[in-house]
ROGULUM-698609 format. One record per residue (C-alpha): residue in one letter; chain; x negated, y, z negated. Coordinates in steps of 0.05 Angstrom, whole numbers, plus 32768, in hexadecimal, padded with zeros to 4 digits. Example, Ala and Ser with C-alpha at 12.3 -4.5 7.8 and 13.67 -1.06 7.14 Angstrom:
REM ROGULUM-698609
{A, A, {7F0A, 7FA6, 7F64}}
{S, A, {7EEF, 7FEB, 7F71}}
***
This chain:
REM ROGULUM-698609
{X, A, {82DF, 8148, 8329}}
{X, A, {82E5, 8193, 8342}}
{X, A, {82B8, 81AF, 830C}}
{X, A, {8283, 817D, 8322}}
{X, A, {8289, 818B, 836A}}
{X, A, {8286, 81D8, 835A}}
{X, A, {8248, 81CC, 8330}}
{X, A, {822B, 819F, 8369}}
{X, A, {823F, 81D5, 83A0}}
{X, A, {821E, 820D, 8378}}
{X, A, {81DF, 81E9, 836B}}
{X, A, {81DD, 81D8, 83B8}}
{X, A, {81E8, 8222, 83C4}}
{X, A, {81B7, 8241, 8396}}
{X, A, {8180, 820A, 83A8}}
{X, A, {8189, 8227, 83F1}}
{X, A, {8180, 826A, 83DF}}
{X, A, {8142, 8257, 83B9}}
{X, A, {8122, 8236, 83F8}}
{X, A, {8136, 826C, 842A}}
{X, A, {8117, 82A2, 8402}}
{X, A, {8159, 82C3, 83F1}}
{X, A, {814B, 82B6, 83A9}}
{X, A, {80FD, 82C5, 83AB}}
{X, A, {80C7, 82A1, 837D}}
{X, A, {80C8, 82C2, 833D}}
{X, A, {8105, 82ED, 8341}}
{X, A, {813A, 82F4, 830D}}
{X, A, {817E, 82D3, 8319}}
{X, A, {81B6, 830D, 8312}}
{X, A, {81EC, 82DD, 82F6}}
{X, A, {8221, 8316, 82FB}}
{X, A, {8213, 8322, 8343}}
{X, A, {8209, 82E1, 835B}}
{X, A, {8247, 82C7, 8337}}
{X, A, {826F, 82FE, 835D}}
{X, A, {8250, 82EE, 839E}}
{X, A, {8257, 82A5, 839C}}
{X, A, {82A4, 82B0, 8382}}
{X, A, {8295, 828D, 8340}}
{X, A, {82A1, 8297, 82FB}}
{X, A, {8261, 8297, 82CC}}
{X, A, {826C, 8255, 82AD}}
{X, A, {8266, 822B, 82E9}}
{X, A, {822C, 8254, 8301}}
{X, A, {8207, 824D, 82BF}}
{X, A, {8214, 8206, 82BD}}
{X, A, {81F2, 8200, 8305}}
{X, A, {81B9, 822F, 82F1}}
{X, A, {81A7, 8205, 82B3}}
{X, A, {81AB, 81C7, 82E0}}
{X, A, {8178, 81E4, 8312}}
{X, A, {814E, 81FB, 82D7}}
{X, A, {814B, 81B1, 82C4}}
{X, A, {8136, 81A0, 8304}}
{X, A, {80FE, 81D5, 8304}}
{X, A, {8115, 8204, 833B}}
{X, A, {8127, 823B, 8309}}
{X, A, {810B, 824B, 82C3}}
{X, A, {8138, 825E, 8286}}
{X, A, {8114, 829F, 826C}}
{X, A, {812B, 82AF, 8226}}
{X, A, {814B, 82F2, 8228}}
{X, A, {8147, 82FA, 8273}}
{X, A, {8175, 82C3, 828E}}
{X, A, {8159, 8298, 82CA}}
{X, A, {811E, 82A5, 82F7}}
{X, A, {810C, 827F, 8333}}
{X, A, {80CF, 8256, 8325}}
{X, A, {808D, 8274, 833D}}
{X, A, {8068, 8255, 8374}}
{X, A, {802F, 8232, 8351}}
{X, A, {7FF3, 820C, 8374}}
{X, A, {7FF0, 81DD, 833A}}
{X, A, {803E, 81CB, 8344}}
{X, A, {802E, 81B8, 8392}}
{X, A, {7FF1, 818C, 837D}}
{X, A, {8021, 8164, 834B}}
{X, A, {8058, 8165, 837D}}
{X, A, {8040, 814F, 83BE}}
{X, A, {8021, 8112, 83A3}}
{X, A, {8060, 8100, 837B}}
{X, A, {808F, 8108, 83B6}}
{X, A, {805B, 80DC, 83DC}}
{X, A, {805C, 80A5, 83AC}}
{X, A, {80A6, 80A3, 83A5}}
{X, A, {80B9, 80A6, 83F3}}
{X, A, {8082, 806B, 83F7}}
{X, A, {80AB, 8047, 83BF}}
{X, A, {80E9, 8055, 83E1}}
{X, A, {80CB, 8037, 841F}}
{X, A, {80B3, 7FF1, 83FF}}
{X, A, {80FC, 7FF3, 83D8}}
{X, A, {8118, 7FE9, 8426}}
{X, A, {8122, 7FA3, 8446}}
{X, A, {80EF, 7F9A, 8480}}
{X, A, {812A, 7F85, 84A7}}
{X, A, {8149, 7FCB, 849C}}
{X, A, {8107, 7FF0, 84A9}}
{X, A, {80FD, 7FCD, 84F2}}
{X, A, {813C, 7FF0, 8506}}
{X, A, {8121, 8034, 84F8}}
{X, A, {80E2, 8046, 8522}}
{X, A, {8107, 8056, 8565}}
{X, A, {8136, 8087, 853F}}
{X, A, {80F9, 80A1, 851C}}
{X, A, {80CE, 80B1, 855C}}
{X, A, {810E, 80D1, 8574}}
{X, A, {810C, 8100, 853C}}
{X, A, {80C1, 810E, 8542}}
{X, A, {80CB, 8121, 858C}}
{X, A, {80FF, 814D, 857C}}
{X, A, {80C8, 816F, 854A}}
{X, A, {8096, 816D, 8580}}
{X, A, {80C3, 8192, 85AF}}
{X, A, {80D8, 81CD, 8581}}
{X, A, {80BE, 8213, 8597}}
{X, A, {808C, 8233, 8567}}
{X, A, {80BE, 8253, 8541}}
{X, A, {80ED, 8217, 8539}}
{X, A, {80FE, 81FD, 84F7}}
{X, A, {80C7, 81C2, 84EE}}
{X, A, {80DE, 81BA, 84A6}}
{X, A, {8124, 81AA, 84B9}}
{X, A, {8112, 8175, 84EA}}
{X, A, {80DC, 8157, 84BD}}
{X, A, {810F, 8152, 8485}}
{X, A, {813D, 812B, 84B0}}
{X, A, {8102, 80FC, 84C5}}
{X, A, {80F5, 80EE, 847B}}
{X, A, {8141, 80E1, 8469}}
{X, A, {8142, 80B4, 84A5}}
{X, A, {8104, 808E, 8486}}
{X, A, {8121, 8086, 8448}}
{X, A, {816C, 8082, 845F}}
{X, A, {816D, 8030, 8456}}
{X, A, {814E, 802F, 840C}}
{X, A, {817C, 8008, 83DD}}
{X, A, {8169, 802B, 83A1}}
{X, A, {8196, 806A, 8398}}
{X, A, {8172, 807F, 8357}}
{X, A, {8134, 8080, 837A}}
{X, A, {814F, 80AA, 83B5}}
{X, A, {8173, 80D9, 8383}}
{X, A, {8134, 80E4, 835E}}
{X, A, {8113, 80F5, 83A3}}
{X, A, {814F, 8128, 83B1}}
{X, A, {8144, 814A, 8372}}
{X, A, {80FE, 8156, 8378}}
{X, A, {80EE, 8168, 83BF}}
{X, A, {8114, 81A7, 83BB}}
{X, A, {80DB, 81BD, 838C}}
{X, A, {80AA, 81AA, 83C2}}
{X, A, {80CC, 81CE, 83FB}}
{X, A, {80B8, 8211, 83E7}}
{X, A, {8077, 8203, 83F6}}
{X, A, {8084, 81EB, 843F}}
{X, A, {808A, 822B, 8462}}
{X, A, {803D, 822E, 8459}}
{X, A, {8034, 81E1, 846F}}
{X, A, {805A, 81EA, 84AD}}
{X, A, {803A, 822B, 84C2}}
{X, A, {8001, 820C, 84E7}}
{X, A, {800E, 81F3, 852C}}
{X, A, {7FCE, 81C6, 851C}}
{X, A, {7FED, 81A3, 84DD}}
{X, A, {802C, 819E, 8503}}
{X, A, {800D, 8170, 853A}}
{X, A, {7FE8, 8150, 8507}}
{X, A, {8028, 813B, 84E1}}
{X, A, {804F, 8126, 8525}}
{X, A, {8010, 80FA, 852E}}
{X, A, {8018, 80DC, 84E5}}
{X, A, {8067, 80D2, 84EF}}
{X, A, {8057, 80A5, 8530}}
{X, A, {8028, 807E, 850C}}
{X, A, {8056, 8071, 84CF}}
{X, A, {808E, 805B, 8503}}
{X, A, {805A, 802E, 8529}}
{X, A, {8045, 800C, 84EE}}
{X, A, {808E, 8000, 84DB}}
{X, A, {8098, 7FE9, 8523}}
{X, A, {8060, 7FAF, 851A}}
{X, A, {807B, 7F9A, 84D3}}
{X, A, {8045, 7FB5, 84AA}}
{X, A, {806A, 7FD6, 8470}}
{X, A, {802F, 7FE1, 8446}}
{X, A, {800C, 8008, 847D}}
{X, A, {8046, 8031, 848B}}
{X, A, {8048, 803F, 843D}}
{X, A, {8004, 8059, 843E}}
{X, A, {800A, 8080, 8477}}
{X, A, {803F, 80A0, 845A}}
{X, A, {801C, 80B3, 8420}}
{X, A, {7FE7, 80CE, 8447}}
{X, A, {8015, 80FA, 846E}}
{X, A, {802D, 811C, 8428}}
{X, A, {7FE6, 811F, 840E}}
{X, A, {7FC7, 8141, 844F}}
{X, A, {8003, 8172, 844A}}
{X, A, {7FEA, 8186, 8403}}
{X, A, {7FA7, 8189, 841E}}
{X, A, {7FBB, 81B7, 8453}}
{X, A, {7FDE, 81E6, 8421}}
{X, A, {7F9F, 81EC, 83FA}}
{X, A, {7F79, 81FE, 8431}}
{X, A, {7FAA, 8236, 8443}}
***
């Protein structure tokens, strides 16, 4: 149990360092230094690195250990539609009764996003909005798949949230999804959710 928890904690910590840029795209992981910094032995660290390589966040390079996966426009083109469909599927897996209880709370989170200053962490608020949207889904396997896939996408979101115009557009889309759920239109909400992700990819490709 302790070993599993340690590995999970290490995965979370290394993922956080990749997402915030402390471990830059393409950088080699210095296992000795990282183990010392984290206060762990090489064995659990290597297990965590292997797990992150399996998820695609790191790359195992023969003779060089592990590298942070480089940013790749083709990867973004694969990931955004994939996450869009997975989240849409999770929405359809949620009972309409449970979804009917969400719109007011979703709008409250959207209000937080709209009220943030230009330098605010829009990505973090957006994460909370999407987590709330999927919070009533009863398929844990699907939710786990989304949880494992989204960190790969997160590295591209600094560019996505860098434009105030796109942020305003995303807020409008979020309100539209909540509105569709409020009226009981789950297929419409799912379609708008897919469109939200696909338009985010289109914005990235224009950046």
